[in-house]
Each structure stands twice: as C-alpha cells, then as structure tokens.
N, C-alpha and C positions, 0 to 999 in steps of 0.2 A: 489569139495569135499575136505574138510580139512582132512589131514592125521594125525592121532594121534597114540600113541603107541598101542592102542587097535587093530589096524589093523595088527600088527605084532606079536601078542602074540603067534601065532602058527608057526612062521617062525624061524627055528633054523638051518637048513642045509645050506651049501654054495650055493646050487642052489636056495634055498629060499631067501637068502640074495641078490643074483643077480636079482631075479625077483622083489624083493622089491625095489632095486635100479632103475631098469628100470621103475617100476611103478611111482616112484617119478619124474624121468626125464620126463616121458610121461606127467604127470599132469602139470609139470612146463612148458613144451613146449606148451601144450594145452592152458594154461593160458595166455601165451605170444602171441599166434597167434589168439586166439578167439577175435571176434569183441566186443569192449566195447559199452555200451549204450551211454555214454557221456564222452568226454574228455574236461576238462577245461584247456586251454593252456596259457602259458606265464604269469601267474599271480604271484603276491607276496603272498605266502602262510603264513598267520599268524594263527597258528594252535590252538590257544585258551589256551595254557599253560602259556602264559606270556613271552615266550622266543622270541628273535628277529625273524622276518620273513625271508623267503628264497624264491628264485625264482625256481619254479618247475611247472610241470603239474600234474593234478589230474584226475585219471580215475575211472569211476563209472560203475558198472554192477549189475543188479538185485537189485537195491536200495541201494547198499553199495559201500563204497570206497574200491577199490581193488588194486590200484597202485598210488604211489606218486613218481614222478621223471621226467626223460626225456622221454616223451611219443610221441615224434614227429613221430616215425615210426609206432605207434600203430593205427590200424584201429578202427574207431568208427562210430556209426550211426549218431552222432551229435557232432560237434565241437563248443565250446564256446571260443571265443577269449577274454582273460582277460588281454591283454596287457595294462600296466599302472594301472591295478586294483589290489585290495586286494581280496584274496580268503580266507574266514574265515568260521568257523562253523556257522550254523544258530543260530540266537540269541534266547535265552530262557528267557521269561518274567515271573518272579516269582510271580508277583502280577498283576492280571487282574480280570475283571468281564466279560470276553469274553463269558462265558457259557450262559449268560442271553439271547443272541440272536443268538447263534451259529447254532441252528437248522433252524431258519428263514433266516440267512445270512451265509451259510456254507463256502462261499469263504473266509470270514474273511479278506477281502482285505486290510482294514486299518492296519492290522498287517503284513501280508506277504509283503506288499509293503515297510515296514520298515526293512525287513530282518529277521523278527521274524518267527521261524519255530516251536516253542513250547510255549504254554501258560499254566499257572497254574490258574485255576479258583476256585471259591468257597471261595474267600477271605473275610475279614472283617466280618466274622461270618455268612455270608449268602450263602447258597448253594441249589442246587436242592435236593430233597429227595423223594423217595429212590434213593441213588446214583447209584445202579446197573441198575435200570430201565432207568434212564436218560442216562447213558453211552451206554446202548444198543440202545437207540433211536438215539444218536449221531453217533454210528457206522453204523446204517442203512442209515442215511441221507448222511454221508460222510462229510468231512471238508477239508479245504485247508491247515491245519497245525495240529500238534500234541497237544493233550489236556491231562493234568493231573488235578485232581480235589481234593480239600479239602472238608471235611464236616464242615458245619458251626455250631458253638455253638449257635448262635441266632436262627437258624432254628430248632435245636434240642430242645432248651428250649421252644420255642414258641409252638412246637408240644405237649409238656408235660404240660406247665404251662400258655400258652397264653402270655400276656404281663403284668402279675401281678408283682407289685413292692414289692417283698419279697424274703427271702431265700427259697431255695428248701427244701422240706422235705426229709427224708431218702428214702421214697418210690419214690418220684419224681426223686431224683438223680439216683436211681437204674434204673428207666425207661429211663432216658437220657443215662446212660451207655450202656444200651442194644441197643439203637439207634446208638450210636457212634460205638459200636462193629460191628453191622451189616454193617455200612457204610465202615468200614475198611476192612471187609471181602469181600465187593462188589467192592473194588478197590480204595478207597480214599487213597491219599498219606499222609494225616495228618488231623489235625483239625485247623480251624481258629476261632479266636474270633474277635468280634467287640464290645469291652467293652465301647466304646463311644456311641453305638447305643442301641436301644430298641429291645429286653429285656435284652441283655447282660450287660447293665449298672447296672442292679439290682442284678447281680450275685456277690457273695463274692468270694474272691480268692480261698478258699478251694474247692468250686464247680468246678472251672476251673481246679485245680490241679487233682481232682478226675477223671475228664473226660480225661485230658491229660495223666494220668497214663494208661488208657485203650488204647489210641493211641500208647503210648510208647511200650506197650506189643506186638503190631503188627509191630514195627519198623518204625512208622511214626514220623512226626515232628509237632511242634506247631508253627503256624503263628499267630501273633497278631497285630490287630489294637488296640493299647493300650488304656487304660482308658482315658488318656489325652495326648495331644500333645502341648498344650499351658500351661496355668497355671496348675500346677500339673504334668508337664512332667517328672521331675526327679523321683518323686515317682512312676510314671507309668513304667518307665524303670526298676526301682528296682523291681516292682511287676512282670514284665515279666521275669526277670532273676530268681526271687524267684520261679516262677512257673516251670521254667526249672530245677532248682535245686531240688525241692521237688518231681517232677514227673519223674526226670531222663530222660529228653527228650530234643532233640535239639530245640532251639528257633530261630525263624525267626521274627525279628522286622520289621513290614510292613511300607512302605513309610515314612522312618524316617525323621523328620523335627522338627523345633522349631517354633511354631505358636504364632504370636502376638509380638508387639514391646517389651513388658515386658519380653519376653523369648528369644529374639534374642541374639545369642552368647552362648546359653545354650548347644549347641552341643559339646562344649569343655568338659562339665561335663558328658553328656550322653555317649560320646565315651570313656571317661575314665572309666565309669561304665562297658562298654562292655569289655574294655581291662582287667579290674580287674577280670571280670568273666572268660575271656579266660585264664588268669593266674591261676585261680583256677581249670581249667580243664573242665569248662562248655563249651558246644557247642552253640555259639551264632553267627548268621549272620543277615544281615540287607538288605533291599532294599530301593531304592530312585528313585523318578522321577526328571528330571532336569529342574524344573520350580519354580518360586517364588509365585505360587498360587495353592491352593488346590481346590478340587471340591467334593461336596457331597450334601445331601438334605438341603433344606432351614431350616429345624428344628434343624440343628446341633447347632444353637445358642440358642435354647430353653433349659430350665432346664429339666433334665431327668424325674423328678417327674411329670412334666406337660404332658408327652407323654404317660403315662400309660393308657392301656385300649383301644387304637385305636382312630379312627377319631371322633366317637360320643362323647366319654368322653373328648377328647381334645376340641371339639367345646363347650361342656358344661362349661368347665373351662374358656375358652376365653370369654364366654358370662356372666360370673360371675364377676362383677366389682372388688371385692376384690382380687380374684384369678388372674384376668387379670392384675391388677396393680403389683402383686407379680411376675408374669411371665415377665412383661415388665421390671422390675428392673434388672432381671437376663439377659435378652436379651441385655439391654443397656450395662451392664457390659461386656458381651461377644463381643459386637461391639467395645467397646473402648479398651479392654485389651486382647482380645483373638482372635478368628477366624475372627472377623470383621476388623482386621487390623487398628483399631483406627479411621475409617472413613466410613460412610455409602456408599460412592462412591467406596469403595474397595470390596463391595459385588455386584456381577453381576448375574442376573438371566440367567441361561443357558437353562433351559427347564421349561415351565409352561403351561401345557395343557389347563387350563381354559381360558388363554388369551395369545396366542402365540405372540402378539404384544409386550409383555414385554420382550421377549427373546433377550438378548444382551444389555439390559438396566441395569444400576446400581441402587442400592437402593436409592441413593440421587436423581437421575433423576425421579424415580417413585414417590418418596415422594413429590418432587417439583410439579410434574404433578397433584398430588392430592390437590395442593393448600397450601402446608405446607412447612415451612423451613426444609431443610434436616439435622436436628439435630439427634443425636443418639436416643433421646426419640421419636421423630416423626417417625424415620425410624423403630423403634421397633413396633410402631402402624401399620405401613405399612406391616411389616412382619406378624404380627398376623392376619391382615385382609386377606392377601394372603393365609395364612394357612386355614382360615375359608372357603375360596372358593375352595381350592384344594391343592394337593401336588405339589411341584416343586423342582428343583435343582438349585444350585448356584455355582459360581466360587468366591473364596475368596482370594484376593491379600493380603496375610498376612505373607509372608516369606521374608527372606533377602538373597542376593547372597552369603555373606560370609559363612553362615551356609551351603548353598548348596554345595559350593566348599570344605569346610572342611569335610563334610560327604562323599562326592564323593571320596576323597583321601584315605579314610580308606580302608585297604585291605580286610575287610570282608563285604564290601558293594557292592551289585549288582545293576546294572541299571535295572529299571523296569518302567512300565507306569501307573499302577493303572487305566488303561483305560478299555473300553468295546468294544464289537463288534458294529460298528456304521453303522446306515443307512445313506448313503451318502446324504448330503444336509439337513438333518432334525435337527432342533433346533440349538443351539450355544454351542456345547460341548467344554470341555477343549481340547486344541490342543494336549495334550499328547497322545490321542488315535490315532493320525496320525503321530506324530513326535518325540516321546521320544528318540528312539534309534539313528536316524540320528542327532538329536540335540546334543547328547553327542559327536558323532564323528565329527560334524562340528564345533559347538560352543566351547565345552570344551576341545577337543583334538587339532583340527587344529588351531582355532583362539586364544584360551586362554591358551593352554598348561597346563591345570590343571592336567591332567594325560596323560601318553603316549598312543599311539595307541594300542600297545600290551596289556597294562594293561586294557584299556577300553574293548577290545575284551575278555580278560579273565573274566572280571566282567559280560559280556553278555553271556558267554558260559560255560566254564569249572566250574566256581564257582557255578552257579545255578545247573549245572548238578551234582556236588558233593552233594549239599543239597538234591537233588531229588534221589541221588544214581543211576543215569543213567550211567551205565558202557559202553554203546554203543553209546553215543551221547555227544556233548559238546566239542569234540576235533577232529580235522582232523587227522585221523589215519586209516591205512589199516584195514579193517574188521568192521569198524563202519558204522552206517547208514549215508547215504549221505544227511544230512541236511546241506546245504551250502548257503552262501550268497556271491555274487560278487559285490563289490562297488568301486567307484572312490574316493580315499581319498582326492583328491583335490576339489571335488565338492559336496560330500555327505552333505546334509543339510535338515533340516525340513523346510517346507513351510507353515504349518498350523499356523495361528495367532489367537489372541484373538477375533478379529473381523471377520476373515474369516477362521474358523477352518477346513472346509472341503476341504483340499488340501493335496494331497499325496506328500511325500518327493521326492527329486531328487538325482541322483547319485547312484542309486541302480538298475542296469539293469537286474540282474539275481538272482533268489532265487530258491533253490531246496529243496523239502521235500521228504524224503525217496527215493531219486534218481530221482524224477520227477520234471520237471520245472513247478513251479507255477507262476513265473514271468519271462518273457523272453522279452528282449529289452524294459524293463520298463512297460510291460503290463501283466495283469492277463491272464493266458493261458486257464483257465476254468477247469483245473484238480483239483481233490479233493483227494490227496494221503495221507492225514493225518491219524493218528491212535490214539487210546486211550492208554495212558501210565498208566497202572494200578499200584497201590501201592503194598508194600511188603506183605500185609495181604490178597491179593486176593486169594480166594479158587479156 
C-alpha cells in the first residue's frame, strides 16, 4: 500500500501522529521482510536514461520493480544471476507490423528473444479496424509482450474511398474523420500514414493534416512512412514536418533512410531539416532499423497510378501494350535510381506464394532463368509478369552504411525493426524481424563504437516511452512495471542473415514482461503476460 497525504487528513492529535509513525514503520518493515517474486542479482544496471550504469540488484513483486540496491539478504521466489550481464529496461519497438499475426502467434517469440517487451503496430498506414474490436480480441488471446496500436490512414481511406486516385470530397473527409475519432476513443495511440502506398499515395497533404488534427485533439501523435524515401526524399521530410506544424501534432518519421545511389548522403540534409524543426519548437522524432536493405511489396517500384483499383485493374493495365510500356519505363527508372539500388540483383524475392521456389532469389537470377539477360528493362518485364501471377514481397539492397551510422547518431532517433510477427521457417523474410536490437548492441555499439551502450539503450527504452507518453515503462525505477532485459554485452549479437533469416539472436538469456519471465536461460517460457497499452483518448 502506498501511503499518501490523504491517509492522514484526519490525524491531528499527538496520539494520532504516533499511530501514523508506527503505521509507516510497520509498512516499511513489512516491505523489507516480505518475499519478492524475482531478484536479479549482480548485474550492471543501465536504467534507460542515458546515464552511466551501476552495479546493483533489482527486486520485483506483483509485476513491478519494488527495490533497486543491495538485495543479497532479501528472500525471493526466484533468483536470476546477472553476473557479467547488463540489466536494462525492456526494449520498445516503435515501428512494427507485429499486429498482423499476433493473434495466430501470440508468443511473438522473434521479438521477445531480442529483448523487446513492447511493440507499436499499425504502422505505414495499415491497421486493423475497428481498433477496439481488434484490441479486445488480442486481450482475450493473450500475448508475450505489450502492444500499442496506431490507426492507419490507408485503412481509413480505403474504407471510405476504396483505392480511387483522386482527392477526397468534403463528405468523404468528414467520414474519415469520424473513423479516426472512433479509433482514438477505442485506444489508438496515434495515426500512421503510408504515403508511398495505395491509397495513401493519392491523398493530398491537406487531407492528412485534417485527420492529424483529429488525432492531436486526443493527445496522439502522427507516424509517417513518408511519400518518398529515395528521389523526392527532401520534399517528403518537409511535408512530414509541415503536417506536424499545421496540425500541431508530434511527428514520428518512420524507418528513416536515404534510398538509392542518387540519394546516398542526403541524410545530412534530412537531419538538418529535423534540427531546424526542433529549433522552431516542433516535436519531431524518428526511428531506424540497422540494415542496408529495405523490405516491402514487389509493387513498390511500380508507379502509383498503375496500382489504382486493385488486382483486376492492375492486370488490365499490364495486358495493355501501351500502358505496359509506360509502367515499364517507370519501373526501370526505379530499379536504376531508386529502390532497385541500380542493379536487378539488388532486389531479392522474400515471399512469393504463387511460386515459393523463387523465394531467396534475386531479380537478376530470376530474369536469367527466364532466358533473358538481366538488364533493368528485362528485369522490369519479370516483375510485371510476377505481379500478373500474384502478389509478393521483396528485399531491396539500396542503402549505404554511412547514412545508417549518421542517422543512428542523431539524439532523436530510436532503434526499431519495421518487422512483423514471424512464422518460424516460413519464406525468406528480412532478418530485422529477428535481429534488429541485438544487431545494434553487437555491431554498432561493441564492434564499431558508433554510439555508446548507454545511448543505445536510451534509444531503445526511454526515448520511445516518451513518445508514447508511458510514464510507468522505459526506465528501471522503483514503482514502474518490470519490463526488463538481461543481456551479455560481450556476446549479444544477431544471427539472422539474408540467406538464413530464421535464427534467434544470442547473448540475451532473460526477458521479463510485467514481472513475468518470458525468456529464461535463452528459451521461451510459454507465459503470455503482455497487455494492451491504450492511447490517451480511450474512453
């Protein structure tokens, strides 16, 4: 029981004060003698604030951190020996698509094995809807970590307008506002856009501003997969900041990067734009995954106009010789100068249900197998034929290490994965879904010294917690929920590779969510102690 001033409002006599003093002493002694649920001993505590670590024990009871200090004499139901280990807050992944399969795979093992204890879903403009109905289903099923959810602009626009390539009418915009308002009342933490994707690509800036204003009214934030990340990147960052300015809403720039050889080095300009916005008093944060390749649908290199109306209309355009040639020209341009990284071999098929034998093969290999030279033009023909047969996903090797490191150093950038809940062994997904967080700790902290260990942990914990306005998570402190990760700073590393992505990381033996062990001695425990983290507008 926490004692506050309200417990003493009627105590005014000397006897009453004595009783109150005895009451405090009794509660203090009871707290010191009661058995704890878990004590993590002998670890180096790095609390998430960015300050240097210190050696101490951490005591947990009823899901929360109750004591930090020398707890060698304290009784506990379970002792975790963290000798030589770092004890840190559980990692918070601001950018995931984990919600897509979280009901089918509630353990979310590919995340908890990384030390991730909270994920934010509904990114890039796509989310479940209705939000409340989905979150209730998740609560009934249970999950291995905590989930916060954004409402997707693409989802809302599609419900009102389908995939039509035009501006919204006043009536349609009003209908979208109502859907966003309902989502915020049901627990969304904000709104995401995917302005590179359909149908978000057809929306004008003013439409996004109008919807973001609704979100701002509930205290939420705006997360954006910007309109462009390659050619057009600078204008896209300016648009994201302008939306924040006009809607008076915090902006989260998703998976920040500079796509394509022609844009390499542009992070100097984009980060300066962010700094200028911060100087103006705007609230801007970013997230980033630590890899030189992206992953999304195979149609990302298609022109947006060619994707209007769904599969049947896309098929009709691809079967029209004149339209096909026009689409091909733009795909070739994107292969050479944008997402394609300048070479068909840079595009790898990660998932293709119509023909799983293509998974793991690059576009040059597939084109050559078709009896053609792997030129950009022939590769474009291959992509169009693949799309005619069905949808697929790809990995695009189109980034450069210098931009990765420059973006990572910025104090407003969080580490994130842009990954999903993964069915182990299926397809050839981007390794970020298994290794993003340990990769930062192993490669960029220990091996390359790009940032310090304390700073990396701050970017994984308290910084995203601040964006989400989580006052009871993100820092190791008495009274906060016990989301905790224990890892070996000398061995923590990612094991997932481009060719063998289904590999869990190493060096992370213990992970706790709400005071329960979900990973113990490097294995999933079977517990599902996660909870839904509702947004500020929840009724």
